[in-house]
C-alpha positions as CSV (number, residue, x, y, z in Angstrom):
1,M,-137.0,173.8,123.2
2,P,-139.3,171.7,121.1
3,E,-141.2,168.9,122.8
4,S,-140.2,166.4,120.2
5,F,-137.3,166.1,117.8
6,D,-136.8,164.6,114.4
7,V,-133.2,163.6,115.2
8,I,-131.5,162.9,118.5
9,V,-127.8,162.4,118.4
10,V,-126.3,160.4,121.2
11,G,-122.8,161.7,121.9
12,G,-121.4,165.1,121.4
13,G,-118.0,164.0,120.2
14,P,-116.4,164.7,116.8
15,G,-118.9,162.6,114.9
16,G,-121.9,163.5,116.9
17,Y,-121.8,167.2,116.7
18,V,-121.1,167.1,112.9
19,A,-124.1,164.8,112.5
20,A,-126.3,167.2,114.6
21,I,-125.1,170.2,112.6
22,R,-125.9,168.5,109.3
23,A,-129.3,167.3,110.5
24,A,-130.1,170.9,111.5
25,Q,-128.9,172.2,108.2
26,L,-131.4,169.8,106.5
27,G,-134.2,171.4,108.6
28,Q,-134.5,168.7,111.2
29,K,-135.4,169.5,114.8
30,T,-132.2,168.2,116.4
31,A,-130.9,167.5,119.9
32,V,-127.5,166.2,121.1
33,V,-127.4,164.1,124.2
34,E,-124.1,163.9,126.0
35,R,-123.6,162.0,129.3
36,D,-120.4,163.7,130.2
37,K,-118.5,166.7,129.0
38,A,-119.3,168.3,125.6
39,G,-116.8,167.3,123.1
40,G,-116.9,163.6,123.9
41,R,-114.3,161.1,124.9
42,C,-111.7,162.0,122.3
43,L,-111.5,165.7,123.2
44,N,-111.7,165.3,127.0
45,Y,-110.0,161.9,127.8
46,A,-108.4,160.1,124.9
47,C,-107.1,161.5,121.7
48,I,-106.3,165.1,122.5
49,P,-105.0,164.7,126.0
50,A,-102.9,161.7,124.9
51,K,-101.3,163.7,122.1
52,T,-100.7,166.6,124.4
53,I,-98.9,164.4,126.9
54,L,-96.9,162.7,124.2
55,R,-95.8,166.1,122.8
56,L,-94.9,167.2,126.4
57,A,-92.7,164.1,126.7
58,E,-90.9,164.9,123.5
59,L,-90.3,168.5,124.6
60,Y,-89.1,167.3,128.0
61,D,-86.7,164.9,126.3
62,E,-85.4,167.6,124.0
63,V,-84.8,170.0,126.9
64,R,-83.3,167.3,129.2
65,N,-80.9,166.3,126.4
66,G,-80.3,169.9,125.2
67,A,-76.7,170.5,126.3
68,E,-75.5,170.7,122.7
69,L,-78.0,173.6,122.3
70,G,-76.7,175.3,125.5
71,I,-79.6,174.2,127.7
72,T,-78.4,173.2,131.1
73,G,-79.8,172.6,134.5
74,D,-82.5,170.4,136.1
75,V,-85.7,169.9,134.2
76,S,-89.0,168.8,135.7
77,V,-92.6,168.7,134.7
78,D,-95.4,170.1,136.9
79,W,-98.4,170.3,134.7
80,P,-102.0,169.5,135.9
81,L,-102.8,167.5,132.8
82,C,-100.1,165.0,133.7
83,R,-101.7,164.3,137.1
84,H,-104.3,161.5,136.9
85,P,-107.6,162.5,138.6
């Protein structure tokens, strides 16, 4: 790893990694610094998990109210993403 960088991008989320890729394409010695998980807040905690849970809720509602489609019986959700850490 180089001892110095031309560009240091703070945050490896959707904007950060694109900025780092572009800087590297332009010939800059580039580093990405991420405090938490790669992918940033959107991928790991906010946008993507929220959309996944919302879609799960839609599916749950469709199945729970699916008698007209021939779906009967009890429906429950047991999915680790729905459990708050």
